[in-house]
N, C-alpha and C positions, 0 to 999 in steps of 0.2 A: 215526023213525030219525035224521033229520038233527039234531034237537034233542038226542037222546041222544049222538050222535057229538060234537057241540059241547060238551056238558057233560063228557064223558070227556076230551076234549082240554084243556079248561080245567082239569080236575082234575090232569092230567099236568103242566101248566105250574105250577100252584100247589104241587104236591108238590116239584117240582124247585127252585123258588125257596125252599122251606123247607129245602132240603138233603137231602130224602128221595128221592134219585135212584133208589135201588134199588126203592123202592115205586112210583115213577113208571114205571120200566121194566117192573115186574111187571104193572101196570095196562095198559100199552101192549101187552104180549105177550098178555094175556087178551082184548083187544078182537077181536071176530069180524070187524069191518070197519074199514078205516083209509083215510082220504083223504090227499091231499098235505099238508093243513094239520096232520094228526095226526103224520105222518112228520116234518115240519119242526119241530114243537113238541118232539119227543123229540130230534131231531138238534141243534137250537139249544141245548137244555138241556145236553147233553153238552159241546158246544163252549164254552158260557159258563162251565161249571164246570171247564174245563181237562181234561176227560176225552177227549182227542183220539183216542186209540186206539179207544175205544168209539164215538165219533162216526163214524170211518171204517168201522168194522165194521158199524154200523147203515146207513151209506150203501150199502155192498156188499149188505146184506140187502135194502134198498129196490130196488136195481137188479135183483136176481134175482127179486123178487116182482112185477115188471112195473109197479110204481108209477112214475108219470111225475114226474121231478124238475122243479122250477121255479127261478126266480132266487133265492128264499130258500134252497132246498136247496143250491145251488151256493155261496152266500156262506158258509153254515155249514160246508160241507165244506172249502172253501179256508181257512177260519179254522183248522180242525183240521190241515190240511196245514202251515200256517204254524207252528202250535204245536209240531208234531213235527219241523219242518224236513225234511219228506218231499217232496223235489223230484219224485221219480218219480211219486208219487200225484198231486201237484199238476199235473204235466204231463198226466197221463191225464184228470184232471178238466177241464183246459183244453180238451182234445180233445172231451170230451162237451159242454162249453158251446157249442162251435162247431157240433157235430152237432145239438144241440137248438135252435140259433138264438138263444142268449141273450148273444151277444158285444156286443150294442149296449146292454145294461143297465148303467147307471152303477155301482150297488153291486157288480155282478159284476166289472166291470173294475177297480174300486178294490181289490177283494179279490184279484184276480190280480196287480196291481202290488205289493200288500202281501206276497203269498205268495212271489213271486220275490225280493223284497227280503230277506225273512227266510230264504230258502233260499240267499242269497248269489249270486244270478244277476241283477245289476243290468242287464245287457244285455237280458235278456228282459223285465224290468220296464219298461225304456225303450221296447222295441218295442210293448208293450201300450199304453203312454202315448201314443206317436206315432199308433198306429192309431185311438185314440179321437177324435182331432180336437180342435181348440181349444175349440169350442163345447160339447163333451161333458164337459170336465174341470171339477172343482170344487176347493175347498181341500183336501179329503181326498186327491184324486188327486195334487196337487202334494206334499203332505206325505208320502204313501206313497213317491213317487219319491225325495224328499230322504232319507228314512230308508234306502232301498235303497242309495244311494251311501255314506252314512255307515257303514252296517252292514258294508260291504265295505272300508271304509278308503279310499275314493276321495274324498279331501278336496277336491281342486281342482274336480272335477266337482260335488261337493256345493255348494261356494260359488257356482259358476256357476248351478246350478239355483236356489239360494236367492235370489240377486240377480236372477234372471230371472222370479221369481214375480210374477203380477199384483198380488198383495197379500200382504205378509209378516205373516201373522196370528200370534197368540201361540203357537199350537201349533208353528208352523214354527220360531220362535225357540227354543222348548223342545227341539225335536228336534235342532237344531244344537248347543245347549249340552250336552244329555245324550249326543249322539253323540260329541262330542269328549271329554266326561268319561270315557266308557268306555275311551278310549285314553290317559287320563292327561294330556291337553293342558290344563294349568291356565291358562297364559297366554292361549290361544285362547279358552277359556271365559270368562275375565274380560273380554277385549276384546269378545266377543259381548254380554256382559251390559251393558257400557258403551254399545255401539252400540244395544242395545235401549232403554236409558233415553233416549238422545239422539234416537231416532227419534220419540218421543212418540206413536207410533201404538198402543202397547199397554203395559200395566204388567206387571211380573213377578208371578207367582203362586207358590203353595207348591211347584209342580213345578219351577219355574225355580230356586228357592233350594235345593230338595232336590238337584238335579243339581250345583249349585255346591258344596254341602257334601260331596257324594259324591266329587267329583274332588279336593277338598282332603284327604279321608280316605284315598283310594287313594294319593295322592302324598305323604302325611304332611306337608302344608304347614300347619303350626300357625298361623303368623301370618296367612296368607291365609284360613284357616278361621275364625279369630276375627273378621276383618274382615267376612266374609260373614255371620257370626252377628250382628254389629252391624247390618248392613243389614236382616236379617230382623226384628230387634226394631223398628228404625226404620220399616219398611214395614208393621208391624202383622200379620205372618204368624207370629209366634212361638208362637201358640197352635194353629196348624194342625197336625194330627197328622202329616202327611207331612213337613213342615219340622221338626217337633219330633223325629221319629225320626231324621232325617238328622243333626241336631245331636247327639243322644244317641250315635249310632254314631261320629261324629267324635271326641268326647271319650273315649269308651270305648276305641276302637282306638288312640288316641294315648297311652293310659295315664293320662289325667287322670280317675282314678276318682272323686274327690270331686266334680268338676264334673259328670261323667256321672251320678252318683247324684242330685245336685240336680236335674238335668234330668229324670231318671227319676221322681223324686218329685213334680215339678211338673206332670207330664202328667196332665191331669184324667181322661181315659178311656184307659187303657193298652190297646193292641191287641197282636196277636201279634208284630208287627215290633218294638215297644218292648221286649218281654221278650227276644226273640232277640238284639237289639242288645246288651243288658246281658250276656247269656250269652257272646256272641262277644267282647265287650270283656274280660271276665275270662279267657277262654280264651287270648286273644292275650297276656295278661300272665303266663300260666302258672299262674294261680290257679284250679285245677280245683275246689277246695273251695267257693269262693264262687259259681262257675258252677253247681255242683250245687245249691247252696242256692237260687239264683234259679230254676233249672229245677224244683225241687220245689214252688215257690210258683206256678208257671204254672197259670192256671185251665184252660187247654186246650193240650195239646202237639201240634204238627203235625210233619210230617216234617223241616222246617227246624230245629226245636228239638232233635229227636233227633240230627240230623246234626251240628249244632253241637257237641253233647256228645261224639259218637263221634269226630269229627275232632279235637276238643280233646284228648281222652284219648290218641289215637294220636299226635298231634303232641308231646305232653308225655311220651312214653315209657311210657304206661300202657295198653299194648296189651290186656291182659286185661280191664280195665275197659271199653275200647271195644267188645270183643266181647260183653261182658255187656250193655251198653246196646243193642247191635244185636239181641240175642236178646229183650230186654225190649220193644223197639220192635215187633218182629214179633208177639210175644205180645199186645201191646196193640192189635193189628189196625190198626196204622199202616202203610200200604204204602210200602216203601222206594223211593226214586228212584235215578237214576244217581249222584248225588252221595253218597247214603248208602252205596251199594255201593263207590264209590271210597274213601270214608273207612275203611270196615271192612276192605277189602282192604289198605289201607296199614298197618292195625293187624296183620293177619296177616303181612305182610312183615316188620315190625319184630320180631315174635315168632318168625318162622321156624318156625312150626308148620304143616306141610303139611295135616294133618287138618282144622284149622280153615278153612284156605284152600279146601279142596275142599268143605267144607260150605257156605261162602259162594258158591262157584261153582255149586253145586246150586241155591241160592236165586236166583242171577242168571238161570239157565235157567228156573226155575219162574216167575219174575215177568216173563220176556220181555225182559231187558236185555242179552242177549248180543251184540246188534248195535250197542250204543252204544260209540263209540270210547273214551270216558272210562273206561268199565267194562272194556273189552277191554285198555286200557293197564295198568290196575290188576292184571288177571289175569296179563299177561305179566310184570310186575314181581314179583308175589307168587310165582308158580311158580319164577322164576329165583332169588329170594332164599331160597326154601324147599328148594332143591337139586334141583328137578325141571325140568331144561332141556327135556326132551321136552314136558312139559305147557306150559311157557312158549312153545315153538315152535308148538304146536297152537293156543294162545290167540291168538298173533300171526297165524297163518294164517286164523283165524276172523274177524278184523277186516276188514270189507269195504272201508271207506274209511279207510285208514291215514293218520294225520297224522304230523308230525315226532316227536312224543312216542312214538308206536308204534315207529318205526324206532330211535330212541335207546334205548328200554327193551330191545328185543331185542338190539341191538348190545352193550349193557352186560351182558346176560345171557350171551351167548356169550363175551364177554371174561372175565367173572367165573368161568366154568366152564373156562377155558383152551382154548376152541375158537376159536383165532385165525383159522384159515382160513375158518371159517364167518362170523366177525365181519367179516372183510375182504370176503368175497363179498357179505354183506348190505349193506355200504357201497356196493359197486358197483351192486347192485340198487336201492338207495335213490336214488342219483343218476340211474340210468336211468329211474326212475319220476317224475322231476322234483322230488323233494323236495330242498330246499336245506339242506345241513348247517349247523348252528349251533355255538356254543362247546361245548355239551354233547356233541354228536356227536364232536368232536375230543378231548374228555377221554376218552371211551370208546375211541377209536381208539388214542390214545397209551398209555392204560392197558393195552390188549390187546398192543400192540407191546412194552411194557416187560416184561410177564410172560412173553411168548413169546420174548423176546430178539431181536426183529426190529428191530434198531437202524437199518439203512438205511431200512427202510420208515417207521419212526418219524420220522426226519429229514425224509423227503419230506412226510409229513402235517403236520409242524410248519411247514414252509415254505409248503405249500399253503394252510394256514389263513389266512395273511396275504396271500399273493400272489394267490390265485384267489378267495378269498371276502371279503377285506377285514376279517377279524375280528382284534380285538386280543387279545394274549396276557394271560391272567390267572394268578393264583397256581397253580391246579390244572394248567394246561398246562405251566408251567415246572417244577413239582414232578415231573410225570410224565416229562418229558424228562431232568431231573437224575437221577431214579431209574433210568431206562432206561440212560442213559450210564454211570452209576455201576455198575450191575449188570454191564454189559458190559466194565468195566475202563477205560473212557475217563474217568478221574477228572479229568484236567486240563481236558478239554473241558466236563465237568459243572460243575467249579468256576468256569470262565469264564462259562458260561451263568447260573449262580446269581448270580454277582457282577454281571453285566450287567443283569439284571432286578430285582435286590434294591433298587436305588437308588430306584425309584418305588413300591415295595410297602410294605405295612404290616408291623408287627412279626410278626404271625401268618404272613403270606405268606413273609417271609424265613425264619422258623423252619422252615416246612414243607419248603422247598427244601434248607436246610442240614442238617436232620435226615436227609433221604434221602441226602445226600452223605456225612454222617458214618457212616451205616449201611454205605454202599458201601466207605468206607475201612476199616471193621472187617472186611468180607468179604475185601478184597484185601490187608489188612495194611499199608496205607500210614499209618504212625504219624504221620509229620511233618505231612501234610495234615490228618489227623484231629485232631491237637492244635490246629492253626490254626483249623479249623472249629468245634471245641468252644469255643475262646476267644470266637469271635464269637457263638455261641449263648448263652453264659453272660452276655455283655453284654446281649443282647436279652431273654432270659428266664431270670434267675438261679434262679428257684424251680421250673423245670420239670424233672421227674424224668428225662425221656427223654434229656437231654443227658448226665447223669451215668452213666446205664445204658449208653448207646452208647459213651461214652469208656472206661468200665470194661471193657466187652466187647472193645474195640479193644486195650487193654493186655493183657488175658488172652490174646487170640488171638495176640499177638506174644510171649508168654511174659514180659511185664513185670509180674510179680505184685505187686511192691512198689508200683509206680505205681497199679495197679488198686485196691490196698487204700487208698492215700491218697485216691483219688477217692471210694471208698465212705465213708471217714471224713468227708471234706468234706461229703458229702451228709447225713450224720447231724448233723454240727455246725450246718449251716444249716437243719436241720429240714425238709429235703425228703424226702417219703415216696414210695416207688415204688408206682405203681398196680399192684396184683396182676393177673396174667394169669388168665383164666378160659376155660372151655369148657363146652359143654352137649350133652346128648343129648335126643332126643324119644322117649318111650315112651308108648303109649296116649294120644296127643294131649296129653301133658303134658311140659313142658320142665323138666329138672333141671340146675341150674348147679353147676359145680365151680370153686371159687376156689383159686388157688395158696396153700398155707400154711394152709388151713382144713381140718382133719381131723375136723370135728364131725359129718360125715354119719353117719346111723344105720347105713348099710350099708358103712362105710368098710373094715372088715376083709375082707368078702367081695369088694369091688371090688379091693382090693390083691392078693388071691389071683389073681383073673382077670387082672389086668394083669401080674403076675409070670409067670403061665403064658404069656401072649401074648408077653412079652418073650423068654422061653426059646425059643419057637417061631420068633420073628423072627431070633434070633441063630443058629439052627441053620443051618450052612453048606449043608446039602442043600436048604434052602428059599429061598436067594438066587437072584435072576434067574429065578424060576419062570415068568415070562411066555414064556421061550423054549420052543419046542415040545418039544425033547428032555427038558428038565428038568421040564416039565409031566407027562411020562410017568413020570419017576422019582419025582415028588412029587404024586401025585394027590389027596392029602388036605389040601393047604394051605388051599384055599377052604373045605373042610368044617370045618377047625379054627376059622377066623375066624367062620364061620356059627354054630357051636355057641356060642361065647362071646358074640358080638354079639347074637344073636337069642334064645338060650334063657336063659343065665345072667343077662344084664342085665335081661331082661324079668321073670324070676322075682323079681329084687331090686326092680325099680321098677314092678311091675304089681300093687301092692296095691289093696285095695278103695277106698282114698281117691282113686284116680285116675279112677274110673268116674263 
């Protein structure tokens, strides 16, 4: 029996290393007897393959089966907790370690320090480190603590820990460089690299250079990146795959396609990272056709490859293609992750098709990603932009550990739907929960105040932004304030504000504020100021159609038809074309767009009949102000009329078999 048990355990390890984890689990489940070695073999297989949820599930099964865990069990379990960022499970495992008496084992303690570091609790990592005692620590212990501080952005303590190490090994230098690289600290990374070379205790390897190239990529530091590339060639690491891929990503993301392609073709053995880097590079340039071409040539497509394409299509305004790729990914039996769901939810938001969004939400629940904050934020945004504010609010409430993005997404949702009181209450709740508002938060607040006409409240928030939180005003904040003041009739104050902040802004920023002000002049009939603003805008952007349209509307509103005609003629003479307005409806999960001036729709005649009927109903004096209780009794069929046309006739027109 012992020899058979050993053989089966060895077989489980062999299957797992070959990527046949399902077969390994089937063999494991069929075993009549299992010892701790067998349990550990299956547990470590899951952990090493990144299947952390399966690892924790197996650990739970091990506990209820009365099998006794040992230090190997605990290291694999803690690794799974680290991978998932599951602090709660990690703390429970820590309690079990103490209960079973394994707190003095070096690998277990190192795993604990690592787990707390990856779960962003450096204080607990430090406590475990201190309890170990100096004689029980090794290089792994020090490096794990160093990572814990860097991962939480505690740079000063990280430096103290680094220089307090008994021996600064290569891994420690790499952790420091990669840690600062994640936060875009190019100068610090370069100085660390120089210090590493001057110390003469260790030489940089491909991981060092990879981190340096990555920070140059994220910071778009072309000159610095080229210099690091030169170092890589000089040091003889240019053929190392990790360094090669980072170089490839650098040139691809900075738009140097020719150089990136040369690097791509020079890679002897292309791996998944190489292919994905090229896809991502083309996507960043907006060239989805070339990205698709690279994707099709991929020998093996993983979830990152699919997500790159989905995110790329969504980012470039091709939402339907993004959804199509998501469906293909699922049909290809590739399990989506939180980033894949975030990308496809962004596509649903841009399409504003609620049916698709609900379908993706169903997949989120099915695959167990509803607790992920990144996915939850995507759901909040999707429901809000698809017109379902209740769904957005439910998705927000389902997020257990809300981050700043969660609060901002919900605040924008309420503001977008005209629910100003709820938006302002949410801001109060956000501050009460300890979340610090950022520039995006204040854009949402100012936009809400602008649409709700809460001018005094808007002024308070605008002042609070700088005085209480030390945030600088940007184009969007000023534009919101100008729009709000202009709508309220405070044109002089709005003009003064726009002029004050326009001196430091770009052309686009100035135009945004002045366009809002010109629109307000049109609403309030201030022709003199309107002409002055229009003159400034024409100097800034002579070919922009919005200036001419707003000025023409201003003249029309004040009855100056001749001047309005002159503006329209000038627009034609200068070759400026007005961007046509458009609207859309969603029927049977399909969006149909209507463009002003385009009468080529197949069902245009039927649509015009419906619109004319609706217009007659809306002009009926008995149907005005029907929200009042008395008039609702007099006009009980108003909602019925709208329901008939909106839900029956329009669906008959647009619910053909081609939409299914």
